[in-house]
N, C-alpha and C positions, 0 to 999 in steps of 0.2 A: 862308627857304624860297625855293626856286629857281622860277621862272615863266618858262615857254617860250612864246614867242609862237606863235600856231597860227591867226592871221586877223586880219581887220578887219571892223567893223561898218560896214556903207556906208550905206544910207539908211533910212527908215522905210518899213514894210508894213503898210497898213490904218492904222484908228484906234486898237486897242487895244493898242499898244506893241509891236507884232514888227517887226523890222528883218531886213534882209538881210545875211547873213552870207558874206564871202569868206574860205575857208580859205586858207592860205599853199600846202598841199600838197595839191593837187586829188586825188591819190591815195588819201591818208590822212586823213580827218576826224577829228580828235582828240577832238571834243566829241560828248557824248550828253546822254540826260535825265538830270536831277538832278545833274549835276556842278557843282563850282563853278568858276567863273572870275575872272579878277581883271584889271579895266579899270584906267584910269588912277589914279582915287581910290578904288575900291571892290571889294569881292567880292561877287558875286553867285551865285546858282544856275539853270542852266538850267531852264526849265520845260518847254520842247519845243524840239523841231530836227525840222524836216521839209523834203522835197524830195529829188529824186534826182540833179540835177546843180547846181553852183556857179550862183548865190548860192543858199545854204539860207536859209530862213526861220525865224528864232531867235526864242522868246520867252523872256524873262529875268524871275525871280520880283522881283515888286515893280514893274515897269516896265509900266505898265497904260493908259499914254495916249500919243498920239503926241507930245504936247508933251515928255512925260519921256523918250519914245525920241529925238525930236530933239535931247535933250541930249548923247547916246551917239554920235551919228554921228561916224564917221572914228576912231572908237577902237579901239587893238590888243587883241584877245583873247588872255589869257596862261592858260595850264592849269599846275597845280602839276607839276613833274618827278615826283614822288612818284607822282602819277595815271595815268601812262603804263603800259598794261600790258607786261609783260616779252615780250621777242621770243625767238623760238628763237634757241639757238646759231648764231652766225656771221651773224645779221642785227641790222641798227643802225637806230635812228632818223638822220635827217639830222643833227639837231642836237648827236648824239654825236658825229658825223664832223667836224663843222666846230670847227676849233681844234687837232686833231691836229697832231704836229709831223711832218713827212715825211721819210723817209730811203731811199737805195736800198738792194738788197741788199747793197752792199759798205760801206755805212755812210756814206756819204756825206749831208749834210743838206741839203734843197732850201728848206725854209720851212714854212709852215702853211697847212692846208686852209682856205681863207676864204670858198668859194663852192663850191656843188653847181649844176651844169647839168643840168636833168633832159632827157634826150633820147628818143626814140623805143624805143632798143634798152638802151641803158645809161646809167647817171650817169656824170658827167665832174667830176672834181673838180678846183678851180682852185686851185693853189698858188701862193702867192706869197713870196718871200723874197729879200734882198739885191738889191732892185730889179728882179728876173727875176718872169716867170710862167710856169707849166708847167700844162700840161692832161694829166689824168691820167685813163684811162678805167677805168670799175668793172668791170674783166673779170678771170676767173680767170688768165690768163697774166701779167696786170701786177701787180694787187693781190694780196700774198702774205699778210700780216698787217695785222690791224687790232687793237691792243692800247688798250683803253680805259684799263687800270689804269696802263699808263707812257705814257698819252697820245700814242702814234705809231702810223704807218700806214708799213710797208716794201711797196716795190715794186719788181719788176724791170722795168729798161729793156729793152724789147724792141728791136728793129731798127726805126729810122725813128719813133721814139716823140717823140725831141726831135731838133732841128738838131745835125748834128755826129754822129748815132749812123748807121752805114752801114745801106744799105737793102738 
């Protein structure tokens, strides 16, 4: 089973086993009541999650004391890939984009999406390959195709996107 990291348990909250949870992606909290999660060496269910902003207060089934909760501090929280909701066509989870091979619209290979930088207006894909790094903004005029089945992303190199492209 594929497990996707969605955040980290920070510290205890109160005396009854609750913990502070920091999601990896502040915009998409990928956990909910009753969901199963995976920690380092165990799988548990979420009894409750509450809060409006990060950190959220998380209560796990079977973790009922501050002493037990302290043992989980710092652990990564993972969710089964199959438990993610389907997104509308043309929308993707960030974990689906990372690892895609990147080509321009002429077929030239650049590398692999290794990181996604979240900015205020649009995400930027960090592509690394052959000892170089390129930043590709997720805007319609640049990213043309994302094909998860073939594991590739095709973009159009607009003027000024990279050094050497005329402005």
